[in-house]
N, C-alpha and C positions, 0 to 999 in steps of 0.2 A: 553267884551270880551277880554279874557286872550289868547293873541298867546304864541304859544308854536312851537318847533321845524319842521319841513316839512309840514306847513301850516295845521296843526291840531291847534286847538281852542277846546275854554270851554266857554258856558256864562254860566254864574249865577247868579241867582236871587239874589238881594243883601240882602233880610230879609226875613221871611217865608219862607212856602213851596208852592206848585201848586197841584192842586189834576186834572192830565188831564182827568180825566171824563167827567169834566164840560166843557173843549173847543171841538170841531172839528177836526181841521186841524191845523199842523205847515207846516208855509209858511216861505219860504228860498227865499232869490234871489242870483242866482249863476253867477259869471261873469266869463266866462272861457275863455281861453285865446290863448289856441288851444285846436284840439282836443284830446281826451284821448284815452290812449291804451285801447283795451276790458277791458285788464286784471286789469283797474283802478277803484277804488270806491271809495265811503264815506262811512266812517262806524259811523252811528250816535247810541245814547244811552244815558237814561236816569240815572242820579245818585242822591242821597239822601244825600249826604257828599262825601268825598273825595277819597272814595273807594266802597261803596255798589251800587251796577247798579241796576235797576227795568227796569222790564219788559223786551222786547226782543232788541238783537243786531238789527240794521236795515243797511241793503248796499244799499246805492245809486249807480246805476250804469248810467251810460249813455241810456237815453230812458226809464229809469224809473220815472215814477211821473212826465211826461212831461220833462223831460229835455235831451237835444242835445248839446254833449260838444262841436261840431263843427258848433254851432251858437256861434260866437265871436261877440266883439263890442260892447254886449247891454247885460243886466241883463236880465236872464230868471227866473220865476216865477216857483220853486218848490212846490205843494203843497202835503204834505204828511199825511195821516189822523191818527190820532191820536192813534187810534185803533191799527194800524200795528204794534205798541209799545206794546202791551198787559200789559199795566201797572196797569192796573184796577185802583182800588181808594187810592193806593200808593202816599204819597208825592214824589216831587222831587225839588230839586234845581238846579241841573247841566244837561244841555244837553255838550256831549261832540262829539266832530267829529274829527274824524282822516280821512287821506288818508289810503286804503287797499291797501295791492300789492304792497306797499314799498314805495318809493321816492316821489318827490313833482308833485303834478299837476299844481300851479300856477294860483292863481285866489285869 
């Protein structure tokens, strides 16, 4: 994982690429420190390099995909169907996750 400012991060496959059409779900474990304001969300998108995005950008808001930001003190499993990203058979190497609507969310 590569940490960047404001709780944004990028996960990078060390070598080679991944065809997401051969997988069903992206599973994340999120530990929320406090309930998020309604405007806050995570923006997730796949990249095939440092600049090229693949497929759809997806917004993970509280209550989407089983996530409840007001549940604190434990890790919540968030399961996102990979078809939601619409990457098709395009090869990817990175997943970029950033806080949408500005600011930090503390996780």
